[in-house]
SELO-218784 format. One line per 5 residues: number of its first residue (from 1); their letters; for each residue x, y, z of N, C-alpha, C. Coordinates in nm, 3 decimals. Layout:
BEGIN
NUM> A> X/Y/Z/X/Y/Z/X/Y/Z | ...
// end
This chain:
BEGIN
1> MNSKV> -10.466/0.115/8.886/-10.462/0.233/8.802/-10.556/0.336/8.863 | -10.510/0.455/8.874/-10.591/0.564/8.925/-10.714/0.579/8.836 | -10.831/0.590/8.898/-10.955/0.594/8.819/-10.966/0.719/8.735 | -10.894/0.825/8.769/-10.903/0.948/8.691/-10.797/0.956/8.583 | -10.698/0.867/8.589/-10.589/0.871/8.493/-10.589/0.741/8.413
6> MNKKI> -10.583/0.755/8.282/-10.578/0.637/8.197/-10.436/0.624/8.143 | -10.379/0.507/8.159/-10.244/0.481/8.111/-10.230/0.524/7.965 | -10.122/0.598/7.937/-10.098/0.652/7.803/-10.089/0.540/7.699 | -10.025/0.430/7.735/-10.013/0.319/7.641/-10.150/0.261/7.607 | -10.235/0.249/7.708/-10.369/0.193/7.685/-10.450/0.288/7.597
11> KNMFP> -10.442/0.417/7.623/-10.514/0.514/7.541/-10.470/0.506/7.396 | -10.343/0.481/7.374/-10.290/0.477/7.238/-10.312/0.343/7.168 | -10.352/0.240/7.244/-10.378/0.110/7.184/-10.497/0.116/7.090 | -10.601/0.184/7.134/-10.725/0.192/7.058/-10.767/0.338/7.047 | -10.696/0.418/6.968/-10.726/0.562/6.964/-10.869/0.591/6.917
16> EYRDA> -10.923/0.506/6.833/-11.059/0.528/6.782/-11.166/0.502/6.888 | -11.125/0.441/7.000/-11.218/0.406/7.107/-11.192/0.485/7.236 | -11.120/0.593/7.228/-11.083/0.667/7.350/-11.204/0.704/7.435 | -11.306/0.759/7.372/-11.426/0.799/7.447/-11.495/0.677/7.506 | -11.507/0.572/7.426/-11.572/0.450/7.475/-11.493/0.390/7.591
21> MHILK> -11.361/0.395/7.584/-11.277/0.342/7.692/-11.304/0.417/7.821 | -11.312/0.547/7.811/-11.336/0.628/7.930/-11.472/0.595/7.993 | -11.574/0.585/7.909/-11.708/0.554/7.958/-11.712/0.413/8.018 | -11.657/0.315/7.946/-11.658/0.178/7.997/-11.581/0.165/8.128 | -11.470/0.236/8.136/-11.390/0.229/8.259/-11.471/0.280/8.379
26> QENPH> -11.554/0.380/8.356/-11.635/0.436/8.463/-11.758/0.351/8.494 | -11.816/0.290/8.392/-11.945/0.223/8.408/-11.938/0.071/8.417 | -11.828/0.012/8.376/-11.819/-0.133/8.372/-11.702/-0.179/8.459 | -11.731/-0.232/8.578/-11.623/-0.274/8.669/-11.531/-0.381/8.608 | -11.588/-0.470/8.527/-11.505/-0.574/8.466/-11.405/-0.513/8.368
31> FAKLM> -11.452/-0.418/8.287/-11.363/-0.350/8.192/-11.255/-0.272/8.267 | -11.294/-0.204/8.374/-11.196/-0.130/8.455/-11.091/-0.223/8.511 | -11.133/-0.343/8.553/-11.038/-0.442/8.607/-10.945/-0.492/8.497 | -10.999/-0.512/8.377/-10.913/-0.553/8.265/-10.805/-0.450/8.239 | -10.844/-0.324/8.240/-10.747/-0.217/8.217/-10.642/-0.214/8.327
36> QDHDE> -10.686/-0.229/8.450/-10.592/-0.228/8.563/-10.496/-0.345/8.554 | -10.549/-0.464/8.525/-10.463/-0.583/8.513/-10.363/-0.567/8.399 | -10.408/-0.511/8.288/-10.319/-0.489/8.173/-10.206/-0.394/8.211 | -10.241/-0.287/8.280/-10.141/-0.188/8.322/-10.040/-0.251/8.419 | -10.089/-0.330/8.513/-9.999/-0.395/8.610/-9.906/-0.494/8.541
41> LDKEI> -9.960/-0.571/8.447/-9.876/-0.666/8.373/-9.770/-0.592/8.291 | -9.809/-0.483/8.230/-9.715/-0.404/8.151/-9.599/-0.358/8.238 | -9.630/-0.307/8.355/-9.524/-0.261/8.446/-9.435/-0.377/8.490 | -9.497/-0.491/8.519/-9.419/-0.608/8.562/-9.326/-0.657/8.451 | -9.376/-0.661/8.329/-9.295/-0.705/8.215/-9.178/-0.610/8.195
46> IQLEL> -9.203/-0.481/8.203/-9.096/-0.383/8.186/-8.987/-0.404/8.290 | -9.026/-0.426/8.415/-8.928/-0.449/8.521/-8.847/-0.577/8.496 | -8.914/-0.682/8.453/-8.844/-0.808/8.425/-8.747/-0.791/8.308 | -8.788/-0.717/8.207/-8.701/-0.698/8.090/-8.581/-0.610/8.121 | -8.593/-0.525/8.220/-8.480/-0.440/8.258/-8.375/-0.515/8.339
51> DPVRQ> -8.413/-0.630/8.392/-8.322/-0.710/8.473/-8.253/-0.812/8.382 | -8.125/-0.790/8.349/-8.057/-0.879/8.253/-8.050/-1.025/8.298 | -8.049/-1.048/8.427/-8.042/-1.186/8.477/-8.173/-1.259/8.448 | -8.283/-1.189/8.457/-8.414/-1.252/8.440/-8.469/-1.236/8.299 | -8.394/-1.173/8.213/-8.444/-1.141/8.080/-8.482/-1.266/8.000
56> IHDDI> -8.415/-1.376/8.023/-8.445/-1.498/7.947/-8.551/-1.583/8.017 | -8.605/-1.532/8.121/-8.702/-1.605/8.201/-8.829/-1.632/8.119 | -8.878/-1.755/8.125/-8.998/-1.792/8.051/-9.122/-1.717/8.099 | -9.119/-1.670/8.222/-9.234/-1.598/8.275/-9.265/-1.473/8.195 | -9.166/-1.411/8.138/-9.188/-1.290/8.059/-9.280/-1.321/7.942
61> ESLKR> -9.252/-1.429/7.872/-9.336/-1.466/7.757/-9.477/-1.502/7.801 | -9.488/-1.569/7.911/-9.619/-1.604/7.966/-9.697/-1.478/8.003 | -9.630/-1.383/8.065/-9.695/-1.257/8.102/-9.737/-1.178/7.978 | -9.654/-1.181/7.876/-9.689/-1.111/7.752/-9.813/-1.172/7.687 | -9.823/-1.305/7.690/-9.942/-1.371/7.634/-10.066/-1.335/7.715
66> KKLRL> -10.051/-1.331/7.847/-10.164/-1.294/7.932/-10.207/-1.150/7.905 | -10.110/-1.062/7.889/-10.138/-0.921/7.860/-10.211/-0.908/7.726 | -10.171/-0.986/7.628/-10.236/-0.984/7.498/-10.380/-1.033/7.508 | -10.405/-1.136/7.588/-10.542/-1.184/7.608/-10.629/-1.075/7.671 | -10.572/-1.001/7.767/-10.647/-0.891/7.828/-10.679/-0.784/7.724
71> KDEMY> -10.581/-0.753/7.641/-10.602/-0.653/7.536/-10.711/-0.699/7.440 | -10.709/-0.826/7.402/-10.812/-0.880/7.313/-10.951/-0.869/7.377 | -10.960/-0.900/7.505/-11.089/-0.892/7.573/-11.137/-0.746/7.584 | -11.044/-0.655/7.610/-11.082/-0.513/7.613/-11.136/-0.470/7.477 | -11.070/-0.515/7.371/-11.113/-0.479/7.236/-11.253/-0.531/7.207
76> QHLRL> -11.282/-0.652/7.251/-11.416/-0.708/7.231/-11.522/-0.623/7.301 | -11.492/-0.581/7.423/-11.584/-0.493/7.497/-11.604/-0.362/7.421 | -11.496/-0.306/7.369/-11.504/-0.178/7.298/-11.586/-0.191/7.171 | -11.565/-0.299/7.097/-11.643/-0.319/6.974/-11.790/-0.334/7.004 | -11.825/-0.408/7.107/-11.965/-0.424/7.145/-12.026/-0.294/7.192
81> FKT> -11.947/-0.215/7.262/-11.996/-0.086/7.313/-12.029/0.009/7.199 | -11.945/0.008/7.095/-11.961/0.100/6.982/-12.083/0.066/6.897 | -12.126/-0.060/6.897/-12.237/-0.099/6.808/-12.371/-0.072/6.869
// end
């Protein structure tokens, strides 16, 4: 993910934490990596879902669970940052 551009979906996930997300992305390499990994998984899932042959593939569900874990970890970072 470009360091100057934040994925629109990610920004809309936690609208109350937009400022904190921007600061954490700049100051916390682990948080920035979480955001990048989440964005890459999102793109991969979208591509897999667009392919009708692979749509029933179990990997999609596995990727979605992994993406959700990343989102949960990002949320934990955001909550700690705000306090």
